[in-house]
C-alpha positions as CSV (number, residue, x, y, z in Angstrom):
1,M,151.1,101.4,112.5
2,D,150.1,100.0,116.1
3,D,148.5,96.7,114.9
4,E,151.4,96.1,112.9
5,N,153.5,96.8,116.1
6,T,151.1,94.4,117.5
7,R,151.6,92.0,115.1
8,L,155.3,92.3,115.0
9,H,155.1,92.0,119.0
10,N,153.1,89.3,118.9
11,S,155.4,87.1,116.1
12,K,157.3,84.4,116.2
13,D,158.9,85.4,113.4
14,H,161.1,88.1,115.3
15,V,164.2,89.5,114.2
16,E,166.4,87.2,116.1
17,C,168.9,90.9,116.1
18,L,166.0,92.8,117.7
19,D,165.2,90.0,120.0
20,L,168.4,88.6,121.2
21,H,171.7,91.5,120.3
22,L,170.2,95.1,119.5
23,K,171.4,96.6,122.9
24,K,172.3,100.1,122.0
25,L,170.4,102.6,119.3
26,R,171.2,106.1,118.5
27,I,168.5,108.2,116.4
28,S,170.3,111.4,114.8
29,Y,168.1,114.1,113.9
30,Y,164.7,112.8,115.7
31,H,162.0,115.6,115.4
32,G,159.4,114.1,117.3
33,T,157.1,113.9,114.2
34,S,154.5,110.9,114.0
35,S,156.4,109.0,111.6
36,H,160.1,109.4,113.8
37,V,158.0,108.3,117.2
38,E,156.7,105.6,115.2
39,F,160.0,104.4,113.9
40,A,161.2,104.5,117.8
41,K,158.3,103.1,119.5
42,F,159.1,99.9,116.8
43,F,162.8,99.2,118.7
44,L,161.0,100.1,121.8
45,S,158.2,97.3,121.9
46,N,160.3,95.0,119.9
47,A,164.2,95.0,120.9
48,R,164.3,92.7,124.2
49,A,167.7,93.4,124.6
50,L,167.2,97.0,124.3
51,E,169.6,99.0,127.0
52,S,169.7,102.3,125.9
53,L,168.0,104.4,123.2
54,V,169.8,107.9,122.5
55,L,167.2,110.1,120.5
56,D,169.4,113.3,119.1
57,V,167.3,115.8,119.0
58,Q,167.7,120.1,118.0
59,H,169.1,122.0,120.8
60,D,166.4,124.3,121.3
61,K,164.1,121.6,122.1
62,M,165.7,120.2,124.8
63,G,164.8,123.4,126.9
64,Y,161.1,122.8,126.4
65,G,160.1,120.3,129.6
66,W,157.1,120.3,128.1
67,W,158.2,118.8,124.6
68,I,160.0,115.9,126.6
69,E,157.5,114.5,128.6
70,D,155.7,114.7,125.3
71,Q,157.5,112.8,123.7
72,Q,158.0,110.3,126.5
73,R,154.3,109.8,126.6
74,Q,153.5,109.3,122.6
75,L,156.5,106.7,123.0
76,Q,154.6,104.8,125.4
77,L,157.6,103.9,127.9
78,E,155.5,101.5,129.8
79,H,155.1,99.2,126.8
80,R,158.9,98.6,126.8
81,A,160.3,95.5,125.7
82,S,163.2,95.4,128.0
83,I,162.0,96.9,131.1
84,G,165.6,98.7,131.6
85,A,166.0,99.9,128.4
86,Q,167.3,103.9,129.0
87,V,165.9,106.3,126.8
88,D,167.5,109.7,127.1
89,F,167.0,112.9,124.6
90,T,170.3,114.6,123.8
91,S,171.4,117.6,121.9
92,D,173.8,116.5,119.4
93,D,175.8,119.1,116.9
94,C,174.6,117.6,114.4
95,F,171.9,120.0,113.5
96,D,174.4,123.2,113.7
97,Y,175.9,121.1,110.7
98,L,172.7,121.9,108.8
99,N,171.9,125.2,109.5
100,D,175.7,126.1,108.9
101,A,175.0,124.6,105.7
102,H,175.4,127.1,102.7
103,E,175.0,126.5,98.5
104,I,178.3,126.4,96.6
């Protein structure tokens, strides 16, 4: 995926929305798997107008500082297209709904 990200980043065919208009993005149900990391990295690497990326994670992950630090490292925040983009991890109640789901 790195080659693809590099190709997209260097391409003159950027999607205009990423280049100029996408300012805020929230990714719910972020688990930190490699596919989730690559998905978030795509936006961080290509959205030049991005001001804020919020990653909703499971509540229990918020208690592990090492997990947040590892995710920040994997996201390669130093390679953001928008240097001012803020990346925040938050615990939304969206995961609680999944845990409380029952078969009907």
